[in-house]
C-alpha positions in Angstrom: -54.3 43.7 -90.0 -52.8 40.4 -89.0 -52.0 37.7 -91.6 -53.0 34.2 -90.7 -51.0 31.5 -92.2 -52.9 28.8 -94.2 -53.6 25.5 -92.4 -50.7 23.0 -92.5 -48.0 25.7 -92.6 -45.3 24.8 -90.2 -44.8 27.3 -87.5 -41.4 28.9 -86.7 -40.0 27.4 -83.6 -39.4 29.9 -80.7 -36.1 29.1 -79.1 -36.4 28.3 -75.5 -34.2 29.4 -72.7 -30.6 28.3 -73.2 -28.3 26.9 -70.6 -25.3 29.2 -70.0 -22.0 27.6 -71.2 -19.9 26.1 -68.5 -17.4 28.4 -67.0 -14.8 25.6 -66.9 -13.7 23.5 -69.9 -14.5 19.8 -69.3 -12.4 16.8 -70.1 -14.1 13.7 -71.2 -13.7 10.7 -68.9 -11.0 8.2 -69.9 -8.9 10.8 -71.7 -5.9 9.8 -69.7 -5.9 6.4 -71.3 -6.1 7.7 -74.9 -3.3 10.1 -74.0 -1.2 7.2 -72.7 -1.6 4.7 -75.5 -2.0 7.3 -78.2 1.1 9.1 -77.1 3.1 5.9 -76.7 2.2 4.9 -80.3 3.4 8.3 -81.6 6.7 8.1 -79.6 7.4 4.6 -81.0 6.6 5.8 -84.5 8.8 8.8 -84.2 11.6 6.7 -82.8 11.3 4.3 -85.7 11.2 7.1 -88.4 14.2 8.9 -86.7 16.2 5.7 -86.6 15.4 4.8 -90.3 16.0 8.3 -91.7 18.7 9.6 -89.3 16.7 12.9 -89.5 18.0 15.0 -86.5 15.1 17.5 -86.9 12.8 14.9 -85.4 14.9 14.9 -82.1 12.9 17.6 -80.4 9.7 15.7 -81.2 11.1 12.5 -79.9 12.4 14.1 -76.7 9.2 16.1 -75.9 6.9 13.1 -76.6 8.9 10.8 -74.4 9.5 13.3 -71.6 5.9 14.6 -71.3 3.9 11.5 -72.0 3.9 9.9 -68.5 3.7 13.1 -66.5 0.8 14.5 -68.6 -1.0 11.1 -68.3 -0.8 11.1 -64.5 -2.0 14.7 -64.4 -5.0 13.9 -66.5 -5.7 10.9 -64.3 -5.5 13.0 -61.1 -7.8 15.8 -62.6 -10.4 13.2 -63.8 -10.5 11.3 -60.5 -9.9 13.9 -57.8 -9.5 17.4 -59.3 -12.5 18.3 -61.5 -13.7 21.0 -59.0 -10.2 22.6 -59.0 -10.5 23.6 -62.7 -8.4 22.9 -65.8 -6.7 26.3 -65.7 -5.3 25.7 -62.1 -4.0 22.2 -63.1 -2.2 23.6 -66.2 -0.9 26.5 -64.3 0.7 24.2 -61.7 2.0 21.8 -64.4 3.5 24.3 -66.8 4.2 27.5 -64.7 5.0 25.7 -61.5 7.2 23.1 -63.2 9.1 25.7 -65.2 9.7 27.9 -62.2 10.8 24.9 -60.2 13.4 23.8 -62.8 14.8 27.4 -63.1 14.9 28.0 -59.5 16.6 24.6 -58.8 19.2 25.2 -61.6 20.2 28.6 -60.2 20.4 27.5 -56.5 22.3 24.3 -57.3 24.8 26.1 -59.5 25.6 28.6 -56.8 25.3 26.5 -53.7 26.3 23.0 -54.4 29.7 21.5 -55.0 30.6 17.8 -55.5 30.7 16.0 -52.1 29.3 13.0 -50.2 26.3 15.2 -49.1 25.6 16.7 -52.5 22.4 14.8 -53.0 21.1 16.0 -49.6 21.4 19.5 -50.9 19.8 18.7 -54.1 16.8 17.2 -52.3 16.4 20.2 -50.1 16.7 22.7 -52.9 14.5 21.1 -55.4 11.7 20.3 -53.0 11.8 23.9 -51.7 11.6 25.5 -55.1 8.7 23.2 -56.1 6.7 24.2 -53.0 7.6 27.9 -53.6 6.4 27.5 -57.2 3.1 26.0 -56.0 2.6 28.8 -53.6 3.3 31.3 -56.3 0.7 29.8 -58.7 -2.0 29.7 -56.0 -1.2 33.0 -54.3 -4.4 34.7 -55.6 -6.7 31.7 -55.2 -7.4 31.5 -51.5 -10.4 29.2 -51.9 -8.0 26.4 -53.0 -7.0 24.6 -49.8 -7.2 21.2 -48.2 -5.4 17.9 -48.4 -6.9 16.7 -51.6 -6.2 20.0 -53.5 -2.7 19.9 -52.3 -2.0 16.3 -53.2 -3.4 17.0 -56.8 -1.8 20.4 -57.4 1.4 19.5 -55.7 1.8 16.4 -57.9 1.0 18.6 -61.0 3.9 20.8 -60.1 6.2 17.8 -59.5 5.2 16.2 -62.8 5.8 19.5 -64.7 9.2 19.6 -63.1 9.9 16.0 -64.0 8.9 16.4 -67.6 11.2 19.4 -68.1 14.0 17.7 -66.3 13.6 14.5 -68.3 13.8 16.5 -71.5 17.0 17.9 -70.4 18.5 14.5 -69.5 17.3 12.9 -72.8 19.0 15.8 -74.8 22.3 15.4 -72.8 22.1 11.6 -73.4 21.6 12.1 -77.1 24.6 14.4 -77.6 27.9 12.6 -77.5 31.5 13.3 -78.8 30.8 10.9 -81.7 27.5 12.7 -82.7 23.9 11.7 -81.9 23.4 8.7 -79.7 19.8 7.7 -80.4 20.1 4.6 -78.4 21.1 6.4 -75.3 18.3 8.9 -75.8 15.7 6.2 -76.1 17.0 4.3 -73.0 16.9 7.4 -70.9 13.4 8.3 -71.9 12.2 4.8 -71.2 13.9 4.6 -67.8 12.7 8.1 -66.7 9.2 7.4 -68.0 8.9 4.2 -65.9 10.2 5.9 -62.8 8.3 9.2 -63.2 5.3 8.2 -61.1 7.5 7.5 -58.0 9.7 10.6 -58.1 8.9 14.5 -58.2 5.2 14.1 -58.6 4.9 11.8 -55.6 7.2 13.9 -53.4 5.7 17.3 -54.2 2.2 15.8 -54.0 2.9 14.8 -50.4 4.4 18.2 -49.4 1.7 20.1 -51.3 -1.1 18.1 -49.5 0.2 19.0 -46.0 0.9 22.6 -47.0 -2.5 23.2 -48.3 -4.2 21.5 -45.4 -2.7 24.1 -43.2 -3.5 27.1 -45.4 -5.6 29.8 -43.8 -9.1 30.7 -45.0 -7.8 34.1 -46.1 -5.3 32.4 -48.5 -2.1 32.8 -46.5 0.3 29.9 -46.2 1.3 28.6 -42.8 4.6 27.0 -42.4 3.4 25.0 -39.4 5.4 22.2 -37.8 3.9 19.4 -39.8 4.6 21.4 -43.0 8.3 21.8 -42.1 8.6 18.1 -41.0 7.0 17.0 -44.3 9.4 19.1 -46.4 12.4 17.6 -44.7 10.8 14.1 -45.0 10.3 14.3 -48.7 13.7 16.0 -49.2 15.2 12.9 -47.5 13.2 10.6 -49.8 14.5 12.6 -52.7 18.1 12.4 -51.5 17.9 8.6 -50.9 16.4 8.1 -54.4 19.3 10.1 -56.0 21.8 8.3 -53.8 20.8 4.7 -54.5 23.6 4.3 -57.1 26.3 5.5 -54.7 24.8 3.6 -51.8 24.8 0.3 -53.9 28.4 0.9 -54.7 29.3 1.3 -51.0 27.2 -1.9 -50.1 28.8 -4.0 -52.8 32.3 -2.8 -51.7 31.7 -3.8 -48.0 29.8 -7.1 -48.8 32.6 -8.3 -51.1 35.4 -6.9 -48.9 37.2 -5.2 -51.7 39.1 -2.8 -49.5 38.4 0.2 -51.8 39.4 3.6 -50.6 36.8 6.2 -49.8 37.9 8.5 -52.6 37.0 5.8 -55.2 33.3 6.3 -54.6 33.5 9.8 -56.1 33.8 8.0 -59.4 30.5 6.3 -58.9 31.4 2.8 -59.8 33.7 -0.1 -58.8 36.8 -0.4 -61.0 36.9 -3.8 -62.7 33.9 -5.3 -61.0 33.4 -9.1 -60.9 30.3 -10.8 -62.1 29.2 -11.3 -58.4 29.7 -7.5 -57.8 27.7 -6.7 -60.9 24.7 -8.7 -59.8 24.9 -7.3 -56.2 25.1 -3.7 -57.6 21.9 -4.3 -59.6 20.2 -5.9 -56.6 21.1 -3.1 -54.2 20.4 -0.2 -56.6 17.0 -1.5 -57.8 16.0 -2.7 -54.4 16.9 0.7 -53.0 14.7 2.6 -55.4 11.8 0.2 -54.8 12.1 0.7 -51.1 12.1 4.5 -51.4 9.2 4.3 -53.8 7.1 2.1 -51.5 7.8 4.5 -48.6 6.6 7.4 -50.7 3.5 5.7 -51.9 2.6 4.5 -48.4 3.0 8.1 -47.0 0.8 9.6 -49.9 -1.8 6.9 -49.4 -2.0 7.6 -45.7 -2.5 11.3 -46.3 -5.3 10.6 -48.8 -7.1 8.4 -46.5 -7.3 11.2 -43.9 -9.3 13.5 -46.2 -13.0 12.4 -46.7 -13.4 14.4 -49.9 -10.7 12.2 -51.5 -12.8 9.1 -51.1 -16.0 11.0 -52.3 -14.6 12.2 -55.6 -15.7 10.2 -58.7 
């Protein structure tokens, strides 16, 4: 015998078909802006509190915020604009795992293979760009579907920015530690300088190399070290070496322009002893101008690669 509810009684709602949850976590649009400005505010607040209280336990917070802010912001921007179909997990894997493996590999190889010389920065460029590409291949070794110029630009840049963030943290720590104790001013200056320069260094170089590498990747997932891949590797290594050498090149140019007659061995010091005011101005001009020139070359190269891939223009 069925029971009929009295008139006016609300009927229980029968749940309709539910949409399956998305397999990939989504990041809301514009998050990179919130990350940039919110992270910058937190870094400034941490710096002020550290300076006011002299509390050294805040130094790790200050170093990590300052070192990771710009790299994380650029990776979020690249994901939102051009890498949503790649997935958050792959982006994070390239940034964290790839960046860490790159730093460790570069440290080992530079320790055993490099010695102070005029060509040391060439070796640094060759080693660091090689280990970053190897780290990218390691992270993507079991994901054969990921290939093409756009994927390589985004994921290569993610590895490069992870490398840059960890490297900047190390430089900031070294700047903070001095024979007289903690040098907070040097730490802050180092983080500001490396934060401003971060978009034009490791992320850009490895993005270029990664784009060419994945554009030649086989459908079965194997990586091809084709001619353009090798040429690109040497090209970005040269940009890297020129970037690191701008200080020494500026010293050399100032010495020759002002006709100081300095001996070659003095350049191992990295500065001109007792520079005049004119030499100081020239050094600033040559060093900053050299870094700008290298950055523009890298940006133009990366932009030309992006324009070759129609999917880059079609991404939201």
